[in-house]
C-alpha positions in Angstrom: 29.7 -22.2 -18.1 30.7 -18.7 -19.3 27.8 -18.6 -21.7 25.4 -19.8 -19.1 26.5 -17.0 -16.7 26.1 -14.5 -19.5 22.6 -15.7 -20.1 21.6 -15.6 -16.4 23.1 -12.1 -16.1 21.0 -11.0 -19.1 17.8 -12.5 -17.6 18.6 -10.8 -14.3 19.1 -7.5 -16.1 15.8 -7.9 -18.0 13.9 -8.5 -14.8 15.6 -5.6 -13.1 14.9 -3.3 -16.0 11.3 -4.3 -15.9 11.2 -3.5 -12.2 12.8 -0.1 -12.7 10.2 0.8 -15.3 7.3 -0.4 -13.2 8.3 1.4 -10.0 9.4 4.5 -11.8 6.1 4.9 -13.7 4.1 4.3 -10.5 6.1 6.9 -8.6 5.6 9.5 -11.3 2.1 8.8 -12.5 0.8 6.4 -9.8 -1.9 8.8 -8.3 -3.1 9.8 -11.8 -3.2 6.2 -13.0 -5.3 5.2 -9.9 -7.6 8.1 -10.6 -8.0 7.0 -14.2 -8.9 3.5 -13.1 -11.4 4.7 -10.5 -13.2 6.9 -13.0 -13.5 4.4 -15.8 -15.8 2.0 -14.1 -19.0 3.1 -15.8 -19.1 -0.1 -17.8 -16.9 -3.2 -18.3 -15.6 -2.1 -21.7 -14.3 1.3 -20.5 -12.9 -0.5 -17.5 -11.1 -2.9 -19.7 -9.7 -0.1 -21.8 -8.4 1.7 -18.8 -6.8 -1.5 -17.5 -5.1 -1.9 -20.9 -3.7 1.7 -20.8 -2.5 1.5 -17.2 -0.8 -1.8 -17.7 0.9 -0.7 -20.9 2.5 2.2 -18.9 3.5 0.3 -15.8 4.4 -2.9 -17.8 3.0 -5.1 -15.1 -0.5 -6.7 -15.0 0.3 -7.6 -11.4 0.7 -4.0 -10.4 -2.6 -3.2 -12.1 -4.2 -6.1 -10.3 -3.0 -4.8 -6.9 -4.3 -1.3 -7.6 -7.7 -2.6 -8.7 -8.1 -5.0 -5.9 -7.3 -2.3 -3.4 -10.3 -0.3 -4.8 -12.5 -3.3 -4.2 -11.2 -3.6 -0.7 -12.1 0.0 0.0 -15.6 -0.4 -1.5 -14.9 2.0 -4.4 -15.7 -0.4 -7.2 -17.5 -3.7 -7.6 -15.9 -7.1 -8.2 -17.2 -7.5 -11.8 -15.8 -4.1 -12.7 -12.4 -5.0 -11.2 -12.4 -8.3 -13.2 -13.2 -6.3 -16.4 -10.1 -4.1 -15.7 -8.0 -7.2 -15.5 -9.2 -8.4 -18.9 -7.8 -5.2 -20.4 -4.7 -5.3 -18.2 -3.6 -8.7 -19.8 -4.0 -7.2 -23.3 -1.9 -4.2 -22.2 1.1 -6.2 -21.1 0.8 -8.4 -24.2 1.0 -5.3 -26.4 4.1 -4.2 -24.7 5.8 -7.6 -25.4 5.0 -7.1 -29.1 6.5 -3.6 -29.0 9.7 -4.8 -27.3 10.0 -7.7 -29.8 11.1 -5.3 -32.5 14.8 -4.4 -32.9 15.0 -1.3 -30.7 18.6 -2.0 -29.5 19.7 1.3 -31.0 17.6 3.1 -28.4 19.3 1.3 -25.4 22.4 3.6 -25.1 20.3 6.7 -25.7 17.8 5.8 -23.0 20.5 4.8 -20.5 22.5 7.9 -21.1 19.6 10.4 -20.8 18.2 8.4 -17.9 21.4 8.5 -15.9 21.9 12.2 -16.5 18.3 13.0 -15.3 18.5 10.6 -12.3 21.8 11.8 -11.0 21.2 15.6 -11.6 17.6 15.7 -10.3 17.1 12.6 -8.3 14.4 13.8 -6.0 12.3 15.5 -8.7 9.9 14.2 -11.2 12.6 14.5 -13.9 14.8 12.2 -11.9 12.0 9.6 -11.6 11.5 9.8 -15.4 15.2 9.2 -15.7 14.7 6.0 -13.6 12.1 4.9 -16.2 14.4 5.6 -19.1 17.2 3.6 -17.4 14.8 0.7 -17.0 13.8 0.8 -20.6 17.4 1.0 -21.8 18.4 -2.0 -19.6 15.5 -4.0 -20.9 16.5 -3.4 -24.5 20.2 -4.1 -23.7 19.2 -7.3 -21.8 17.2 -8.6 -24.8 20.2 -8.1 -27.0 22.5 -9.9 -24.5 20.0 -12.8 -24.4 20.3 -13.3 -28.1 24.1 -13.1 -28.0 24.5 -15.5 -25.1 21.9 -18.0 -26.5 23.8 -18.8 -29.7 26.8 -20.7 -28.2 24.5 -22.7 -25.9 22.8 -24.4 -28.8 25.8 -26.7 -29.3 25.7 -27.9 -25.6 24.4 -31.5 -25.3 23.1 -30.7 -21.8 20.9 -27.9 -23.1 19.6 -30.2 -25.9 18.8 -32.9 -23.4 16.9 -30.5 -21.1 14.9 -29.1 -24.0 14.1 -32.5 -25.2 12.6 -33.4 -21.9 10.0 -30.6 -22.4 9.0 -31.6 -25.9 5.4 -33.0 -26.2 4.8 -32.4 -22.5 2.5 -29.4 -22.4 1.7 -29.8 -18.7 5.4 -29.6 -17.8 5.8 -26.6 -20.1 2.9 -24.7 -18.5 4.3 -25.5 -15.0 7.8 -24.3 -15.9 6.5 -21.1 -17.5 4.4 -20.3 -14.4 7.3 -21.0 -12.1 9.6 -18.7 -14.1 7.0 -15.9 -14.1 6.6 -16.1 -10.3 10.3 -16.2 -9.6 11.0 -13.3 -12.0 8.0 -11.3 -10.6 7.1 -10.5 -14.2 5.4 -12.4 -17.0 6.4 -9.7 -19.4 10.1 -10.3 -18.8 9.7 -14.1 -19.2 7.7 -13.7 -22.5 10.4 -11.4 -23.9 13.1 -13.8 -22.8 11.3 -16.8 -24.5 10.8 -14.7 -27.7 14.6 -14.0 -27.8 15.5 -17.6 -27.1 13.0 -18.9 -29.7 14.5 -16.5 -32.2 17.9 -17.9 -31.5 16.6 -21.4 -31.7 17.7 -22.2 -28.1 14.1 -23.2 -27.3 11.9 -25.0 -29.8 8.9 -22.9 -30.9 6.3 -25.4 -29.6 8.0 -25.5 -26.2 8.2 -21.6 -26.1 4.4 -21.4 -26.8 3.7 -23.8 -23.9 6.0 -21.8 -21.6 4.1 -18.6 -22.7 0.8 -20.1 -21.5 2.5 -21.0 -18.2 3.9 -17.4 -17.9 0.4 -16.0 -18.2 -0.9 -18.4 -15.6 2.1 -17.5 -13.4 1.2 -13.8 -13.5 -2.2 -14.7 -12.0 -0.6 -16.9 -9.4 1.8 -14.1 -8.5 -1.0 -11.6 -7.8 -2.8 -14.3 -5.6 0.4 -14.9 -3.6 1.0 -11.1 -3.2 -2.5 -10.6 -1.7 -2.7 -13.8 0.3 -2.8 -11.9 3.6 -5.1 -9.1 2.4 -8.8 -8.6 3.0 -11.3 -11.0 1.4 -12.5 -8.3 -1.0 -8.9 -7.8 -2.3 -8.3 -11.6 -2.7 -11.5 -12.0 -4.6 -10.1 -9.9 -7.5 -6.9 -11.8 -7.8 -8.6 -15.2 -7.5 -11.2 -14.3 -10.1 -8.4 -13.1 -12.4 -6.6 -16.4 -11.9 -9.8 -18.3 -12.8 -10.0 -16.4 -16.1 -6.3 -17.2 -16.9 -6.8 -20.9 -16.0 -9.9 -21.2 -18.2 -7.9 -19.5 -21.0 -5.0 -21.9 -20.7 -7.3 -24.9 -20.8 -9.1 -23.5 -23.9 -6.0 -22.5 -25.9 -3.5 -25.2 -25.0 -5.0 -27.9 -27.4 -4.7 -25.5 -30.3 -1.0 -24.8 -30.2 -0.5 -27.2 -33.1 -3.0 -25.3 -35.2 -1.0 -22.1 -34.5 2.2 -23.7 -35.6 0.6 -25.2 -38.8 -1.5 -22.3 -40.1 -0.4 -19.0 -38.4 3.4 -19.3 -37.8 4.3 -19.8 -41.5 2.7 -16.4 -42.2 4.9 -14.6 -39.6 8.4 -13.1 -40.3 10.2 -15.0 -37.5 10.0 -17.3 -34.5 10.4 -14.5 -31.9 7.4 -12.6 -33.5 5.4 -15.8 -33.3 6.0 -16.1 -29.6 4.9 -12.5 -28.7 1.9 -12.6 -31.2 0.8 -15.9 -29.7 1.0 -14.2 -26.3 -1.1 -11.3 -27.6 -3.6 -13.6 -29.3 -4.1 -15.6 -26.1 -4.8 -12.5 -24.0 -7.1 -11.0 -26.7 -9.1 -14.2 -26.8 -9.6 -14.6 -23.1 -10.2 -10.8 -22.6 -12.8 -10.3 -25.5 -14.3 -13.8 -25.2 -14.6 -13.8 -21.4 -15.5 -10.2 -20.6 -19.2 -11.1 -20.8 -18.7 -13.6 -18.0 -17.3 -11.2 -15.4 -20.5 -11.3 -13.4 -20.7 -15.1 -13.4 -17.1 -15.4 -12.3 -17.6 -12.7 -9.7 -20.6 -14.7 -8.2 -18.5 -17.9 -8.2 -15.6 -16.1 -6.4 -18.0 -14.5 -3.9 -19.3 -18.0 -3.0 -15.8 -19.4 -2.9 -14.5 -16.5 -0.7 -17.5 -15.1 1.1 -17.0 -11.7 2.8 -16.6 -11.7 6.5 -19.5 -10.4 8.6 -19.3 -6.8 9.8 -16.8 -6.6 12.6 -17.3 -4.9 15.9 -15.7 -1.5 16.5 -13.1 -3.3 18.7 -12.1 -5.6 15.9 -11.9 -3.2 12.9 -8.8 -3.6 10.8 -6.9 -0.7 9.1 -9.0 0.9 6.4 -6.6 2.9 4.3 -3.3 1.1 4.3 -3.3 0.2 0.6 -0.4 -2.1 -0.3 -0.6 -1.2 -4.0 0.1 2.5 -3.1 3.6 1.6 -1.7 5.1 1.9 -5.2 3.9 5.5 -5.2 5.5 7.0 -2.1 3.5 10.3 -2.1 0.3 8.3 -2.3 1.4 5.8 0.4 2.1 8.8 2.7 -1.5 10.0 2.2 -2.8 6.5 2.9 -0.8 6.4 6.2 -2.1 9.9 7.2 -5.7 8.8 6.6 -5.2 5.7 8.7 -3.6 7.9 11.5 -6.8 10.0 11.5 -8.8 6.7 11.8 -6.6 5.9 14.8 -7.4 9.3 16.3 -11.1 8.7 15.8 -10.8 5.6 17.9 -9.0 7.6 20.6 -11.8 10.2 20.4 -14.3 7.4 21.1 -12.3 6.4 24.1 -12.1 9.9 25.4 -15.9 10.5 25.0 -16.6 7.2 26.7 -14.2 8.0 29.5 -16.3 11.0 30.5 -19.5 8.9 30.4 -17.8 6.3 32.7 -16.8 9.1 35.1 -20.4 10.4 35.2 -22.4 7.2 35.2 -20.0 4.6 36.8 -20.8 2.2 33.9 -18.4 -0.7 34.6 -19.2 -2.6 31.4 -18.6 0.5 29.3 -15.3 1.0 31.0 -14.2 -2.6 30.2 -15.3 -2.1 26.6 -13.3 1.1 26.3 -10.2 -0.6 27.6 -10.5 -3.1 24.8 -10.4 -0.2 22.3 -6.9 0.5 23.4 -5.9 -2.8 21.8 -7.3 -1.4 18.5 -5.3 1.8 18.9 -2.2 -0.3 19.5 -2.9 -2.5 16.5 -3.4 0.5 14.3 -0.2 2.1 15.5 1.7 -1.1 14.7 0.1 -1.4 11.2 0.8 2.2 10.3 4.4 2.0 11.6 5.0 -1.2 9.6 3.4 0.3 6.5 5.6 3.4 6.7 8.7 1.3 7.0 7.9 -0.3 3.7 7.9 3.1 1.9 11.1 3.7 0.1 12.7 6.6 1.9 15.0 7.3 -1.0 12.0 8.1 -3.2 10.7 10.8 -0.8 11.5 14.4 -1.3 12.2 16.7 1.7 8.6 17.6 2.2 7.4 14.0 2.0 10.2 13.0 4.4 9.0 15.5 7.0 5.4 14.2 6.5 6.6 10.7 7.1 8.2 11.7 10.4 5.1 13.7 11.4 2.8 10.7 10.8 5.0 8.5 13.0 5.1 11.1 15.7 1.3 11.5 15.6 0.5 7.8 15.8 3.0 7.4 18.7 1.2 10.2 20.6 -2.3 8.6 19.9 -1.0 5.2 21.1 0.3 6.8 24.3 -3.0 8.7 24.8 -4.8 5.4 24.5 -2.6 3.8 27.1 -3.2 6.8 29.5 -7.0 6.5 29.0 -6.8 2.8 29.8 -4.8 3.5 33.0 -7.4 6.1 34.0 -10.2 3.7 33.4 -8.6 1.1 35.6 -8.1 3.7 38.4 -11.8 4.8 38.1 -12.9 1.2 38.3 -10.8 0.4 41.3 -11.0 3.7 43.3 -14.4 5.0 42.4 -16.9 2.5 40.9 -16.1 -0.6 42.9 -15.9 1.5 46.2 -19.1 3.4 45.4 -17.4 6.8 45.7 -18.3 10.0 43.9 -16.6 13.3 43.1 -17.8 16.4 44.8 -20.1 18.7 42.7 -17.3 21.3 42.4 -14.8 18.6 41.5 -17.0 17.1 38.8 -17.5 20.6 37.3 -13.7 20.9 37.0 -13.4 17.5 35.4 -16.2 18.4 32.9 -14.4 21.6 32.0 -11.1 19.9 31.5 -12.6 17.1 29.5 -14.5 19.5 27.2 -11.4 21.5 26.5 -9.4 18.3 25.9 -11.9 17.0 23.4 -11.8 20.3 21.5 -8.0 20.2 21.5 -8.1 16.6 20.1 -10.2 17.7 17.2 -8.1 20.8 16.7 -4.9 18.6 16.7 -6.5 16.3 14.1 -7.2 19.4 11.9 -3.6 20.6 12.3 -2.2 17.2 11.5 -4.4 17.0 8.4 -4.1 20.5 7.0 -0.9 21.9 8.5 -2.5 25.3 9.1 0.0 27.6 11.0 -2.8 29.7 12.6 -4.5 26.5 14.0 -1.1 25.2 15.2 -0.5 28.5 17.1 -4.0 28.2 18.6 -3.3 24.7 19.7 -0.1 25.8 21.6 -2.1 28.7 23.2 -4.6 26.1 24.4 -1.8 24.1 25.9 -0.9 27.1 28.1 -4.5 27.6 29.1 -5.0 24.0 30.0 -1.8 24.1 32.1 -3.1 27.1 34.0 -6.5 25.4 34.6 -4.9 22.3 35.9 -2.9 24.3 38.4 -5.9 26.3 39.5 -8.1 23.2 39.9 -5.4 21.4 41.9 -5.3 24.4 44.2 -9.1 24.5 44.6 -9.1 20.8 45.4 -6.7 21.4 48.2 -9.1 24.1 49.5 -11.9 21.6 49.6 -9.7 19.2 51.5 -9.0 21.8 54.1 -12.7 22.4 54.4 -13.1 18.7 55.2 -15.4 18.0 52.2 -16.0 14.2 52.6 -16.4 13.4 48.9 -13.2 15.4 48.1 -11.3 13.5 50.8 -12.5 10.1 49.5 -11.6 10.8 45.9 -8.6 13.0 46.5 -5.9 10.7 45.0 -8.1 9.8 42.0 -9.0 13.5 41.4 -5.4 14.7 41.4 -4.2 11.8 39.3 -7.0 12.3 36.8 -6.4 16.0 36.1 -2.7 15.3 35.9 -3.3 12.6 33.3 -5.6 14.9 31.4 -2.8 17.4 31.3 -0.4 14.8 29.9 -2.9 13.9 27.2 -3.3 17.5 26.3 0.5 17.9 26.1 0.7 15.0 23.7 -2.1 16.5 21.5 -0.4 19.9 21.4 2.9 18.5 20.3 1.3 18.1 16.9 1.8 21.8 16.5 5.5 21.9 16.9 6.6 20.5 13.5 4.2 22.8 11.7 5.4 25.9 13.5 9.0 24.9 13.2 8.7 24.5 9.4 7.0 28.0 9.3 9.8 29.5 11.4 7.2 30.5 14.0 8.9 28.9 17.0 11.3 30.8 19.3 14.7 29.3 19.7 14.2 28.8 23.4 11.4 29.2 26.0 14.0 30.1 28.7 14.3 33.7 29.7 17.7 35.3 29.4 19.8 34.8 32.5 19.8 37.7 34.9 23.3 38.6 36.1 23.7 40.2 39.6 24.9 43.7 39.7 
């Protein structure tokens, strides 16, 4: 039992070390890696090379798959180009398994020591994140050594021998078990390295290890499919196409395991090297051999998973919330900010439509605009949920403030959408259905307030995007002007009532409520300026005048 626990602990440490390396590299170089991928799509061969390089760094073909599929989902690259990237990604992870198969245990204490020093001393900086990567590499090397040490005593166990005997000569069961292990470990690389270490210690027969390696490759494709199961069709097309390539490769290579054992393995220095080189050979074969079929597989996947028809404006989903960016917090923050601006665009459409309804009494337009509030609410929920998945520990102080600013901005947009919906309901009930109209003077006041409000919305979006202090100050100045206008127009409305203007009397309640709601919307818009001015030290401690004491 003790040796089994040691082995399980070593496996867990290997998986955890792989995860630390993957997340650490993505946090340090994630944006640059994504840029490199996006710029290498000129042809399928350069795309495959970029996929190989990115995967060698992040040590996860699944992570590369998620990044690539997000590009397809955003319309930045085509499906055949994305499948070409994945052909290179599989070779990249196989090359890393070959590298780790060498005896690099002497590097483990060095990597862990340096990594811990960097991580503790400069945790929020780039150096601290590099330290995280070094800790992961050190743990992976340490775990591989622990696997070898824990595997030896288990060879004598009759239970282990019986379990391994049940796998012999059953290639289907071996592939299934390998795929299951890769999915559970969230890393085919970790499983291949584990199998290599166990094969070297003769815990696992070599033919069984090779069958499990094929399953691990298939499992990495399944893992990407499961991860993107709820994503857009365009994203799922990439992972399904990649899985199709892996399945074809397994079907092609599985019958030739015996030939490898007979003709290739005797030329290799050891059983562990045979496992990782078989893994590399498998991926080179399906990558080089199948890269010419990316267009055919892309066409097949497109028929299997046809794209949805263009959705109406009221049914649009979030555009920029890229799941693969979550491993790079700074990039994920930018994605959330872009989606918040998309939410503001929908609010702008509602605001423009509101003015049209007020002028034309278009009941159908009013009902359509009210449905847009559901989209605003949906975007708010999506952005909020996306932000909660960003690791707050990985954010520096500036990114933490930006995180809070985005949440505040989206809350304000959601509240503005609710206000516009309420105003539309009032206009339907108190104006359109009763056939009433604002007075000419009252309509001019509404026009003026609406025009200023629309300008302030666009200025608020600019302040949110750029954080310009001068624009933030201008936005607060507009808040004061709008407040003064609202007070003045409320007073002139009362004058019209005293003059017994019929239209003013009929729409008095609606008029007062409308300009009050417009003022509330403006206050929500102008609140965007406060975090910017506070960070710049441009806000006074209090707006209250000093108390005047009596003589």
